[in-house]
C-alpha positions in Angstrom: -50.3 -27.0 41.7 -47.2 -27.4 43.9 -45.5 -24.2 45.0 -42.8 -25.6 47.2 -40.0 -24.0 45.2 -41.9 -21.0 43.7 -43.8 -19.5 46.6 -43.2 -15.8 47.0 -41.9 -14.3 50.2 -43.8 -11.6 52.1 -41.4 -8.6 51.9 -43.4 -5.7 53.2 -46.7 -4.4 54.5 -47.2 -1.2 52.5 -49.2 1.6 54.1 -50.4 4.7 52.2 -49.9 8.0 54.1 -50.4 11.7 53.7 -47.6 12.3 56.1 -45.1 9.4 55.9 -42.6 10.7 58.5 -45.3 11.0 61.2 -46.9 7.7 60.4 -43.6 5.9 60.3 -42.6 7.3 63.7 -46.0 6.2 65.1 -45.7 2.7 63.9 -42.1 2.3 64.9 -43.2 3.3 68.5 -46.3 1.1 68.3 -44.4 -2.1 67.3 -41.1 -1.3 69.1 -39.4 -1.4 65.6 -36.9 1.1 64.2 -36.9 3.7 61.5 -35.0 2.5 58.5 -34.2 3.8 55.0 -36.0 6.8 53.4 -36.2 7.1 49.7 -37.7 9.6 47.2 -38.5 13.3 47.6 -41.0 14.3 50.3 -44.4 15.0 48.7 -43.7 12.8 45.7 -45.2 9.5 44.8 -41.9 7.7 45.4 -41.4 8.9 48.9 -41.1 5.8 51.1 -40.0 5.4 54.7 -39.2 1.9 55.9 -39.9 0.7 59.5 -37.6 -2.2 60.3 -38.4 -5.0 62.7 -36.3 -5.6 65.8 -38.0 -8.8 66.9 -37.1 -11.3 64.1 -40.1 -10.5 61.9 -39.1 -11.2 58.3 -41.0 -8.4 56.7 -41.0 -4.6 57.2 -43.4 -1.8 56.9 -43.1 0.6 53.9 -44.9 3.9 54.7 -45.5 5.5 51.3 -46.8 8.9 50.3 -50.3 8.8 48.8 -52.4 11.9 48.8 -56.1 11.9 49.6 -58.2 11.0 52.6 -59.0 7.6 53.9 -62.4 6.4 52.8 -64.4 3.9 54.8 -63.1 1.1 57.1 -59.9 -0.6 56.0 -60.1 -4.2 55.0 -56.8 -4.9 56.8 -55.7 -3.9 60.2 -53.0 -4.9 62.7 -53.6 -6.7 66.1 -51.0 -5.9 68.7 -50.4 -8.2 71.6 -49.8 -7.3 75.3 -48.2 -9.2 78.1 -50.3 -7.9 81.0 -53.3 -5.6 81.8 -50.8 -2.9 82.8 -49.0 -3.3 79.4 -52.3 -3.0 77.6 -53.3 0.1 79.5 -49.8 1.7 79.1 -49.7 0.9 75.4 -53.1 2.5 74.9 -52.1 5.6 76.8 -48.7 5.9 75.0 -50.3 5.6 71.6 -53.0 8.1 72.3 -50.2 10.5 73.3 -48.6 9.9 69.9 -51.8 10.7 67.9 -54.0 7.6 68.1 -57.7 7.9 69.0 -60.4 5.6 70.2 -62.9 4.5 67.6 -66.1 2.5 67.4 -66.3 -0.1 64.7 -69.2 -1.9 66.3 -67.2 -3.8 68.9 -69.2 -5.0 71.9 -68.8 -3.4 75.3 -67.7 -6.7 76.9 -64.8 -7.2 74.4 -61.4 -6.9 76.1 -59.4 -5.5 73.2 -59.2 -1.8 72.6 -59.8 -0.4 69.1 -57.8 2.6 68.1 -57.0 4.5 64.9 -53.6 5.7 64.0 -52.9 9.4 63.2 -54.3 8.8 59.6 -57.4 6.9 60.7 -56.2 3.3 60.1 -57.9 1.0 62.6 -55.9 -1.4 64.8 -56.4 -3.3 68.0 -54.5 -3.5 71.3 -55.4 -7.0 72.5 -55.8 -8.1 76.1 -53.2 -10.4 77.6 -53.5 -14.1 77.4 -54.7 -14.4 73.8 -54.0 -18.1 73.1 -54.7 -17.9 69.4 -51.7 -15.6 69.0 -49.5 -17.3 71.5 -45.9 -17.2 70.5 -46.1 -14.2 68.3 -44.3 -10.9 69.0 -45.9 -7.5 69.5 -47.4 -7.8 66.1 -49.8 -10.7 66.6 -51.7 -10.7 63.4 -52.3 -9.0 60.1 -56.0 -9.2 60.3 -58.0 -9.1 57.1 -61.6 -9.0 56.0 -62.2 -11.9 53.6 -63.9 -15.2 52.8 -62.1 -18.5 53.1 -61.1 -18.5 49.4 -58.9 -15.5 50.1 -57.1 -17.3 52.9 -56.6 -20.4 50.7 -55.2 -18.2 47.9 -52.6 -16.6 50.3 -51.7 -20.0 51.8 -50.7 -21.2 48.3 -49.2 -17.9 47.2 -46.8 -17.7 50.2 -46.5 -21.4 50.9 -47.7 -20.7 54.5 -49.9 -23.6 55.9 -53.4 -23.0 57.2 -53.4 -23.0 61.0 -57.1 -22.3 61.3 -60.0 -23.2 58.9 -63.3 -23.2 60.8 -66.6 -21.3 60.7 -65.6 -19.4 57.5 -62.5 -18.0 59.2 -59.0 -18.8 58.1 -55.5 -18.1 59.2 -52.0 -18.9 58.0 -48.5 -18.6 59.5 -45.0 -19.0 58.2 -44.0 -22.7 58.1 -41.5 -22.4 60.9 -44.2 -21.0 63.2 -42.5 -17.7 63.8 -43.9 -14.2 63.4 -47.4 -13.0 63.1 -50.4 -14.8 61.7 -52.4 -13.5 58.7 -56.1 -14.0 59.3 -59.4 -13.6 57.4 -62.6 -13.1 59.4 -65.2 -14.5 57.0 -68.5 -12.8 56.2 -69.8 -10.2 56.1 -67.0 -8.5 54.2 -67.2 -4.7 54.3 -67.5 -2.8 51.0 -64.3 -1.7 49.3 -63.8 2.1 48.9 -61.3 2.5 46.1 -57.7 1.3 46.5 -56.8 -0.3 49.8 -54.6 1.9 52.0 -52.7 -1.2 53.3 -51.5 -4.0 51.1 -49.0 -6.8 50.9 -45.8 -6.7 48.8 -44.4 -10.1 47.9 -41.4 -11.2 45.8 -40.4 -14.5 44.2 -37.0 -16.1 45.1 -34.0 -15.2 43.0 -34.2 -18.4 40.9 -37.8 -17.7 39.9 -38.7 -15.4 37.0 -41.1 -12.6 38.0 -43.4 -13.2 35.0 -43.5 -16.9 35.8 -44.5 -16.1 39.4 -47.2 -13.7 38.2 -48.6 -16.5 36.0 -48.6 -18.9 38.9 -50.5 -16.4 41.0 -53.0 -15.8 38.2 -53.6 -19.5 38.0 -54.3 -19.5 41.8 -57.0 -17.0 41.4 -55.4 -13.5 41.3 -56.4 -11.0 38.7 -54.5 -8.0 37.1 -55.1 -4.7 38.8 -54.6 -1.1 37.6 -54.2 1.5 40.3 -52.5 4.0 38.0 -49.1 2.5 38.7 -47.8 3.2 35.2 -44.4 1.8 34.0 -42.9 0.2 37.2 -40.7 -2.7 38.0 -43.4 -4.5 40.1 -46.7 -6.0 39.0 -50.0 -5.1 40.6 -52.5 -7.9 41.1 -55.7 -8.4 43.2 -56.4 -11.5 45.3 -59.8 -13.3 45.0 -61.3 -10.7 47.4 -60.3 -7.8 45.1 -57.5 -6.7 47.5 -54.5 -5.2 45.6 -51.0 -6.6 46.2 -47.6 -6.1 44.5 -45.3 -8.7 43.0 -41.8 -7.3 43.3 -38.7 -8.3 41.4 -37.0 -11.6 42.5 -34.8 -11.3 45.6 -33.3 -13.4 48.4 
């Protein structure tokens, strides 16, 4: 099935938070982005703070209030690039001062990246300089996901992003113009899922494509309907072939 004219656009990476203002400030500092619009009442389910890119990235972060603790390791994390060893060390020190902490997720002692958790326990990596795989990306090098190749193939078709890596059960996609971060899937083993993911993708069809038609296309590609208690909302919640939730928003430019 061709998706040249119907592919959805990645609009946002949505992050659940107990304390949206604090987490939004943290990620604005971590990425060098800016705080944007805030909507909804603090402490309510519609409280969202947007973190806006300053480096040409075409999607933003939406930090949304969601009560309850994080359970288990996330299936999605961010990899941040650095330009030098000093930059890596200074980045780690700065983020620790903002509420990050070192964590052990089984990384080897000889690995050069530093694994941290943000103030709400979400894992992320500060990569060593010279990472050729992410050459040409900005500070946000990759949205790094746990998943088998079929999940990468699904997202390549869903977004119209070509595969830039498909070897050894690992896949990666990038926007057709080669700008912005990669989205990668690391292959087996895939860690167990502990309820709703705390990070997920929000996508939207272009204005000339009906939302229902786009949902049908995504279902035909392998998505399934998902119920996370969303109720009567303007967006549609689906799950990809790896059972990871994502939202299909209303059409937009």
